[in-house]
C-alpha positions as MATLAB code, in Angstrom:
seq = 'MKMHHRVGSIFWLIIGVYTVISAYRLGIGIFRRPGPGFIFFLASLLLIILSIIDLFIGKPKANRGEEFEPIWLGVRWQKVILVLSGLIAYAYLFDKLGFLLSTFLLMIFLFKAVEPTKWWTSILSSLITILISYCIFNLWLKVPFPTGFLGF';
ca = [
      -0.084   -0.165   -0.013;
       1.546    3.415   -0.846;
       2.289    5.702    1.923;
      -0.015    8.633    1.059;
      -2.765    6.122    0.796;
      -1.962    5.023    4.328;
      -1.466    8.685    5.607;
      -5.000    9.334    4.150;
      -6.566    6.353    5.925;
      -4.824    7.352    9.226;
      -6.192   11.183    8.762;
      -9.791    9.782    8.439;
      -9.191    7.511   11.366;
      -8.132   10.328   13.621;
     -10.944   12.576   12.393;
     -13.465    9.896   13.089;
     -11.930    9.171   16.832;
     -12.022   13.145   17.531;
     -15.764   13.235   16.250;
     -16.880   10.297   18.313;
     -15.284   11.793   21.534;
     -16.931   15.243   20.624;
     -20.261   13.732   19.868;
     -20.121   11.627   23.113;
     -19.364   14.981   25.002;
     -22.284   16.452   23.367;
     -24.730   13.672   24.444;
     -25.918   10.827   22.454;
     -28.673   10.107   24.576;
     -30.698    6.573   24.065;
     -31.929    5.186   20.945;
     -35.584    6.178   21.844;
     -34.615    9.670   23.101;
     -31.473   10.626   21.004;
     -29.474   13.358   22.138;
     -27.770   16.289   19.966;
     -24.615   14.178   19.276;
     -26.269   10.892   18.552;
     -26.325   11.098   14.518;
     -22.536   12.433   14.612;
     -21.709    9.466   16.733;
     -23.141    6.959   14.487;
     -21.675    8.903   11.449;
     -18.042    8.903   13.103;
     -18.393    5.395   13.910;
     -19.048    4.564   10.332;
     -16.037    6.596    9.331;
     -13.867    4.632   11.795;
     -15.108    1.364   10.527;
     -14.387    2.776    6.792;
     -10.988    3.901    7.483;
      -9.948    0.849    9.208;
     -11.328   -1.267    6.623;
      -9.522    0.780    4.030;
      -6.171    0.872    5.963;
      -5.995   -2.824    6.895;
      -8.016   -4.861    4.250;
      -8.025   -3.262    0.978;
      -8.949   -5.584   -1.943;
      -6.288   -7.872   -3.301;
      -4.581   -6.986   -6.514;
      -5.588   -9.472   -9.208;
      -2.072   -9.629  -10.757;
       0.248   -9.333   -7.849;
      -0.837  -11.939   -5.355;
      -0.003  -11.017   -1.511;
      -0.059   -6.961   -2.326;
      -3.398   -4.929   -2.075;
      -4.735   -2.073   -3.767;
      -6.775    0.799   -2.226;
     -10.364   -0.510   -1.542;
     -11.789    3.137   -3.292;
      -9.792    2.440   -6.612;
     -12.124    2.259   -9.524;
     -14.886    4.242   -8.025;
     -16.663    6.431  -10.605;
     -16.146    9.722   -8.948;
     -18.040   11.723  -11.571;
     -21.267    9.892  -10.524;
     -20.535   10.490   -6.885;
     -20.090   14.345   -7.504;
     -23.168   14.652   -9.722;
     -25.147   12.689   -7.233;
     -23.852   15.176   -4.300;
     -24.700   18.061   -6.754;
     -28.003   16.980   -7.142;
     -28.729   16.280   -3.609;
     -27.279   19.978   -2.825;
     -29.625   21.369   -5.077;
     -32.637   19.393   -3.941;
     -32.028   20.476   -0.309;
     -31.682   24.225   -1.595;
     -34.811   24.006   -3.792;
     -36.857   21.842   -1.468;
     -38.684   24.838    0.437;
     -38.961   26.900   -2.719;
     -40.573   24.368   -5.107;
     -42.181   22.025   -2.745;
     -41.790   18.408   -2.287;
     -43.591   17.210   -5.557;
     -41.789   19.636   -7.983;
     -38.270   19.540   -6.367;
     -38.309   15.485   -5.978;
     -39.856   15.169   -9.523;
     -36.835   17.401  -10.804;
     -34.134   15.339   -8.654;
     -35.325   11.973   -9.879;
     -35.266   13.044  -13.381;
     -31.900   14.606  -12.756;
     -30.896   11.175  -11.275;
     -32.359    9.151  -13.933;
     -30.930   11.317  -16.730;
     -27.557   12.546  -15.685;
     -26.205    9.896  -13.229;
     -27.435    6.550  -14.963;
     -28.531    7.803  -18.396;
     -32.188    6.155  -19.545;
     -34.613    7.119  -22.138;
     -36.760   10.082  -21.645;
     -39.960    8.664  -21.120;
     -38.421    6.081  -18.669;
     -37.164    8.858  -16.647;
     -40.204   10.833  -16.493;
     -42.364    7.921  -15.633;
     -39.962    6.459  -13.083;
     -39.965   10.021  -11.455;
     -43.799   10.220  -11.355;
     -43.976    6.856   -9.915;
     -41.484    7.698   -7.217;
     -42.980   10.923   -6.302;
     -46.560    9.267   -6.352;
     -45.622    6.440   -3.916;
     -43.568    8.853   -1.706;
     -46.662   11.228   -1.623;
     -48.763    8.481   -0.745;
     -46.645    7.025    2.168;
     -45.781   10.084    3.781;
     -48.631   12.534    3.049;
     -51.473   10.520    2.909;
     -50.752    7.633    5.006;
     -48.279    8.827    7.819;
     -49.793   12.512    7.651;
     -46.525   14.185    7.205;
     -46.931   17.851    5.989;
     -44.540   18.794    3.048;
     -43.552   22.336    1.942;
     -46.028   23.204   -0.982;
     -43.771   25.538   -2.825;
     -44.649   28.702   -4.770;
     -47.023   26.653   -7.076;
     -49.406   25.537   -4.177;
     -48.462   21.739   -4.657;
];
């Protein structure tokens, strides 16, 4: 394993340990009554686990036998950046456009930009997604969603 890769894994391990300690000091509460540090505690544990896996396990190289290559090698980072950009835009537009329109646009973006599909498939899949989500959350669970400037 290359030294810069090992240093990166150790860096994220240290960040994870620091965040776990800070979240614990903030108060994690219990499962039924989570404290303000609960979600940070869980996310930090995940970061610690992933950095340990990346540091010690890795995935074996196909052509070198005993050596290991980084576990994240081969990840399609362009798609990760597209998804993160779409989610950031979704979070920003959620209150302005409302649940139905912003979710519809996000789903079309994900279906067309991240995993390209035909237009009719993207639109139909997006409509089905928001219909099911609307029925579950708004009609069944009675969770109010932002209506946006169009009123729906």
